[in-house]
N, C-alpha and C positions, 0 to 999 in steps of 0.2 A: 841753856834752853829755859831761861827763867820766865819767859812769856809764852810758854808752850800752849796754854789754853786761852791766850788773848786773841780777840777778833778785832782787827784794825781796818778802818776805811781811810784811804788817802786820796784826795783829789789832786789834780795837776801833777801826776806821778810819772810823766814821760821823761822828765829831765830835771837836773839841778836838785834842789832840796827835796822835792817830792819824790824823786827817784831814790835819793839817799834814805829817806824815811822808809820807803818800801823795802829796800835792801836791808837796812839796819834792823827793822822789826822782824823781818823774815829770818834773819840769821840768829835772832834771839828766840826763835821758836813760834812766833805768832803766825796766825793765818791772816794774810793781808789782801784786802780787796782794793785794787787800784783803778783809778779812772784817768783818762785823758780825753782830749776832744775827739779822738778817733780810737777805735779798739786796736788798730794796728800800732799806734804810738804806745798805748798801754802795754801791748803784748811785747814790744821791744824791751821794756823794762823787765818783764818776766823772763824772757829768753836770755838776757845778759847776766842774770844772777847766777852765781857760782854754787855748785854743790846741791845738796838736798833742799836748801832754802827755796830754790826755784819752784818746787812743787807746792810751796805754801803761799805763792803769789797768784792771784786770780785777776785777770785783766778785763776791763770793761770800757766801752766808749761812752762818754757823757760830756756834752757841751753844756757848760754851766750857765750859758745865756738862754738855754731852752728848757723851760719847766717840764715839758713832757719827757725829756731825756733824764732829768733828775728823778722824776717819779719812777721811770722804768729802771734806772740804776738801783734805786732802793728796793724795788720789787724783786729784781734779779738777785741782789745780795740776800734778800729775805728767803729766796728759794734754796739758798745754800747753807744758811745758818739761822738759828732762832734768836740770835742776839748780836749786838755790836758793842764792844767794850770801849773802843776809842774811835772817835771821828776826828780826823784832821782836815780842817778846811784850809788847804794850801793853794788850791787853784785860783788864779787871778789872770785876767786879760791885761796884758801890757799894752800901753799906748804911748808912743814916742812923741816928743815935741813939747816946747814951752809956749807955743802960739795957739791960743784957744781957737782961733778961727781957722787954723790949718787943718784940723781934723773934721771929717764929715759928721753929719748928725748921726748916721748909722754907726760909725766907729765909737762915738761918744756914748750912745745908748748901750751898745754891746759891751763896752768896757764896764759901765756901771752895773748893768744887769748881771754880767758873769761874776763879778767880784762881790758886790753887795747883795743883789738879788739871789745869786747862786748860793751864797753862804746861808742866807735865811731859809731858802728852800731845801738845802741839804739838811739842815737841822730839823726842819719841819717833817720831812719825809723819813728821816732816820730815827726820829725820837721813839717810835714804837719799838724798834730793835734795841736802841740804847736802854730803854726802860726794862727790857728783858734781861739786862745785865746786872750783876751784883756789884759791879765796879765801873759804872758809866762815866766817861770823860769826853769832853769836847775841847779840841785845841784849834785856835785860830792864828794863822800866820798873818800878822799885820805888817807895819813898817814904821820906822822912826825918823823924825826930822831933827836936824841940829838946831842950835840957837838962832841961826839966821833963816830958818825956815826951809833950808835945802835938805836934801836927803842923799847921802852917799849910796844908800840901798837902792833908791829909785832913779838916781841920776837925773837926766832931763826928761822926767815923766810929764805927761800931759796933765792938765788940771782935772780932767775927768778921772784919771787914775787916782788922784788924791781925794777926789770927792767920794769915790768908791771905797777907798781904804778908810776914810773917816767914818763912813756909814758902817763899815764892817766893825770898826772899833766900838762905835756906839751900841751896835747890836750886841756885841759880845759882853759889854758892860751890863746892860739890862738883863740879858739872858742869864748871866752868872747869878744875879740877885734872885731872879724868878725861879730858876731851876734848882737852886741850892736846897730848899726845903724837901725836894723830892729825891735828893741824893745824887743828882747829876751835876758833876763839877765842870765848870767852864773856865778855861784860862787861855791867855793870849801871849804870843811872843812878839816883841817889838824890837827886831834887830836892825842895826845899821848895815852897811855893806859887809858882806861876809863871803868867805871862800866857798865856791860851789864845787869843790874837788870831788872826784868820784870816790865813793866809799870803798872801792877796791884798793885804793892807793894806801901807802904805808901810814900816812898821817891819820887815816881813819881807824886803823886797827890798834891804836894806842902806842905806837912806836915813839911818840913824842911826849913822854910822861911829864916833862916840865912845862907843858902848855905852849902857847904860841909866843913868838918873839915880839918885842914891843913894836916893831915896824910891820908886822904881819896882820892880816885881817882876822876877824873872828872866824872860826872854822865851822864847817857843817857839822863836824863831830860834836863840837861844844853845844850847838843848838839841839842836836839830837839828844844829847845826854841831859839837857834841861828838861826835855819832854819825858824822858825815861824817869828822871828824878821825881817829877811831879806825879806821874802815873803811879809810882811805887809808894807814895806817901799814904799813911792811914786815912781812912775815909772821912775822918773828922778834921782833916787838914785841907783847907781850901786855899789854893794859890791862884789868885786872880790873874796875875800877869808877871812876865819877865821883861824888864826894860834894860836895854844895853846901851851904854854910852858910846857914841862914835869915837873912834881913835883920833 
């Protein structure tokens, strides 16, 4: 229970890495406030958690493309706690396709607003709670491209998705510089394609001490442990980013 007093906010927590973060931090003792586009989706994450960790997960609905819902999410978390120690901007709207003209204008705008705009507004509205912490950290889940400009992590993602992710990375970079003097640390993860295995499976609980095999993907557990490592560092240690090379 090494994170017994940690207060964590995770967006996009209904499945995959966001869900894994919620489960992982809850089992380490943190109080975790999770959001998904609907409260029902976020609630599924909470109800599927095993043991007493379930009671440490609190579910909220928040569509990151809607500013009013982000404001309400921050306000509702603020009713439950006087601080947030870690904000994880994991939520992002996926958009398929490599044909710019194939997506509607509404899909393009929503993709950019939810990922880029959503990240900016999440930080803006949670900053008061982060500043109430003695150990405030912000984590941004971005994505990495290989030398040819493709991305195993995003596959055949639409150009709007990449526009949003580029904006998110640029925001994280300047945010890290500007918040550092106030003690708020900002760091980003740039993973290639990685396993989205459920944290209840054996590989999550450390049963593979030798790490992943050469032909296997980076694991969810490895990414989670990068965040845990960064959060545990002394406050004068600023880790701006983790970059992972595609296999």
